[in-house]
C-alpha positions in Angstrom: -12.7 6.0 7.4 -9.4 6.9 8.1 -6.5 6.1 6.4 -2.6 6.2 7.8 -0.3 6.8 4.7 3.5 6.1 5.3 5.5 8.6 3.8 8.8 8.4 6.0 10.7 6.2 3.8 14.2 7.5 2.2 13.8 6.0 -1.2 17.4 5.0 -1.9 16.7 3.3 -4.9 15.0 6.4 -6.5 18.2 8.5 -6.0 19.2 11.0 -7.0 15.5 12.1 -7.4 15.1 11.4 -3.5 18.1 13.5 -2.5 16.0 16.6 -2.3 12.8 15.5 -2.4 10.8 12.4 -0.3 9.5 9.8 -2.7 5.8 10.5 -2.1 6.4 14.0 -3.6 8.0 12.4 -7.0 5.9 13.1 -9.5 3.9 10.7 -12.1 2.6 12.8 -14.8 1.2 16.4 -13.5 0.7 14.7 -10.0 2.8 13.9 -7.0 2.7 10.4 -6.1 1.0 10.9 -2.8 -1.9 12.8 -4.6 -2.6 9.8 -6.7 -2.8 8.2 -3.2 -5.2 10.7 -1.7 -7.2 11.1 -4.7 -7.8 7.2 -5.1 -8.6 7.1 -1.4 -11.2 9.8 -1.6 -13.3 8.3 -4.3 -14.2 5.7 -1.7 -15.2 8.1 1.0 -11.7 7.6 2.9 -11.3 11.1 3.7 -9.7 11.6 7.1 -5.8 10.8 6.7 -2.9 10.7 8.8 0.6 11.1 7.2 3.1 9.3 9.2 6.4 11.1 8.1 10.2 10.9 8.7 12.5 11.8 6.0 12.2 15.2 4.4 8.9 15.5 6.6 8.6 19.3 6.4 8.5 19.0 2.4 5.5 16.6 2.8 4.0 18.8 5.1 4.2 21.7 3.1 2.7 20.1 0.1 0.0 18.4 1.3 -1.1 20.9 4.1 -4.4 20.1 5.8 -5.7 18.6 2.6 -8.5 21.0 1.9 -7.2 21.6 -1.5 -8.1 18.1 -2.4 -11.4 17.6 0.1 -10.0 15.9 2.5 -8.8 16.3 6.1 -4.9 15.9 6.7 -3.0 15.5 10.1 0.3 14.1 10.3 2.4 12.1 13.0 6.4 12.4 12.9 8.3 9.6 14.0 11.9 10.7 15.2 13.3 7.2 14.1 12.3 4.3 11.7 9.4 2.5 13.3 9.0 0.1 10.3 5.6 -0.5 8.4 3.3 -1.0 11.4 5.5 0.5 14.3 4.2 4.3 13.6 0.7 3.0 14.6 2.0 2.5 18.3 2.0 6.7 18.2 -1.6 6.7 16.8 -3.4 4.6 19.2 -5.5 7.4 20.8 -6.6 8.5 17.2 -7.2 5.3 16.0 -9.0 3.3 19.0 -12.5 4.6 18.1 -12.1 3.3 14.5 -13.8 0.2 13.6 -11.6 -0.2 10.8 -9.0 1.9 8.8 -6.5 1.5 6.0 -2.9 1.2 6.4 -0.7 1.8 3.2 2.5 3.1 1.7 2.6 6.5 0.4 4.7 5.5 -2.9 1.8 3.4 -4.6 0.1 4.2 -7.7 -3.3 2.3 -8.1 -6.7 2.4 -9.1 -7.7 -0.4 -6.6 -11.4 -0.6 -5.6 -11.2 0.5 -2.0 -15.0 -0.2 -1.3 -14.8 -3.5 -2.4 -11.7 -4.2 -0.2 -14.0 -2.6 2.5 -16.8 -5.1 2.1 -14.3 -8.1 1.3 -12.8 -7.3 4.9 -16.1 -7.0 6.6 -17.8 -10.2 5.4 -14.6 -12.3 6.0 -14.5 -11.1 9.7 -10.8 -10.5 9.3 -8.7 -8.6 11.8 -6.1 -7.7 9.1 -6.5 -7.9 5.3 -3.9 -7.6 2.9 -4.3 -6.5 -0.5 -2.4 -9.1 -2.8 -1.7 -9.5 -6.7 -0.4 -12.5 -8.5 3.1 -11.9 -9.5 5.5 -13.9 -11.9 9.1 -13.6 -12.0 11.2 -15.4 -14.9 14.8 -16.5 -13.8 17.4 -15.0 -16.7 19.3 -18.4 -16.5 18.7 -21.8 -17.3 18.2 -23.8 -13.9 19.9 -27.3 -13.3 18.0 -30.1 -11.8 20.3 -32.7 -10.0 20.2 -35.9 -8.7 23.4 -36.5 -6.3 26.2 -35.5 -8.9 24.5 -35.8 -12.0 22.7 -33.2 -14.1 19.3 -34.8 -15.2 17.4 -31.7 -16.7 18.0 -28.1 -17.5 15.3 -25.8 -17.3 15.4 -22.8 -19.8 14.5 -19.4 -18.0 11.5 -20.9 -15.6 8.9 -18.8 -14.3 7.8 -18.9 -10.8 4.2 -17.6 -9.3 3.8 -15.3 -6.3 1.1 -13.9 -4.2 2.3 -10.8 -3.2 1.5 -8.1 -0.5 0.7 -4.6 -2.4 1.6 -2.7 0.8 -1.9 -1.8 1.5 -3.8 -3.1 4.6 -7.2 -2.9 6.0 -7.0 -3.2 9.7 -9.7 -3.4 12.9 -8.8 -1.5 15.8 -7.9 -4.6 18.0 -4.7 -4.8 16.0 -3.3 -1.7 17.7 -2.9 -3.9 21.2 -0.5 -6.1 19.4 1.8 -3.2 18.3 4.7 -2.4 20.9 5.3 1.4 21.5 8.4 3.1 20.1 9.9 -0.2 18.8 10.6 -1.2 15.0 7.6 -3.4 14.2 6.6 -4.4 10.6 3.4 -5.8 9.3 4.7 -9.4 8.8 5.6 -8.8 12.6 1.9 -7.8 13.0 0.7 -10.8 11.2 2.6 -13.2 13.2 1.4 -11.7 16.4 -2.4 -12.1 15.2 -2.0 -15.3 14.0 -0.7 -16.4 17.4 -3.4 -14.6 19.1 -6.0 -16.6 16.9 -7.2 -13.6 15.2 -7.9 -14.2 11.4 -5.6 -12.6 8.6 -7.0 -12.6 5.1 -6.0 -11.6 1.8 -7.8 -9.6 -1.0 -6.7 -10.9 -4.2 -7.0 -7.7 -6.9 -6.4 -7.5 -10.7 -6.5 -3.4 -10.4 -3.5 -1.5 -11.6 -1.2 -1.3 -8.9 2.6 -0.4 -8.8 5.0 0.3 -5.9 7.6 3.0 -7.0 10.8 1.7 -6.3 13.0 2.6 -9.1 13.2 5.3 -12.4 12.0 2.2 -14.6 8.7 1.7 -12.3 7.9 5.7 -13.1 8.6 5.1 -16.7 5.9 2.1 -16.8 3.4 4.6 -14.7 3.6 7.1 -17.3 3.0 4.9 -20.0 -0.1 3.4 -18.4 -1.7 7.1 -17.5 -1.2 8.0 -21.3 -3.6 5.1 -22.1 -6.2 5.3 -19.3 -6.7 8.1 -17.1 -7.6 5.7 -14.2 -7.1 8.7 -11.6 -9.9 10.7 -12.9 -12.3 7.9 -13.2 -15.9 9.1 -11.8 -16.8 7.6 -8.6 -20.2 6.5 -10.0 -18.2 4.3 -12.5 -16.3 2.8 -9.8 -19.5 2.1 -7.9 -20.9 0.4 -11.0 -17.7 -1.9 -11.2 -17.9 -2.8 -7.6 -21.5 -3.8 -7.9 -20.8 -6.1 -11.2 -18.2 -7.7 -9.0 -20.1 -8.2 -5.7 -23.1 -10.1 -7.7 -20.8 -12.3 -9.7 -19.0 -13.7 -6.6 
């Protein structure tokens, strides 16, 4: 199976690190983030990878080369201008049109998600697009005032709100490609709207696996603490398969 990995972002929130290197080449432990992404995909036989490049693309290509060092095949598609999270697929329609399904994901994610489970879920639900999602809680740092007209009726101290968030990992059917305009900025939210309008099924795959989108220095510090406790990057494939089978039989 093919995967398109988005590596073209500028990574402003990780400056000064990203002044000289693109965010996917920032290291966690002894690996660049992009290596963590590639290693997790390969565990699940997703080994034909297309890197959509932009900012400092030459450094990405020099580091990843053709992928043989990791046992995968890597090719590249450079975007001359920012096309958003789905727009780069408009440049890849010929390469992807024969694929029944393919992965699209951000190149700044550290995760041990079970891609095999995601694929099974996508096929069983007959989705055109499946969005990997997690539950996320945000605590307001302030007391929140509830009012009736001009009167305060209650103060709720630092309330917590729960959300289902997109993890920046998607499984797409090839029919999605017909909804992506050529050479225009187009995001996954734009694609979702277009698919829903076209009466195609868009689903969510809820995961409890570890996931972190690397946005800040604090995110890198959290990841380092996690990988010191649990080496999920090097979990053997047979263990992942066993975990997947257990979850399937329990559903």
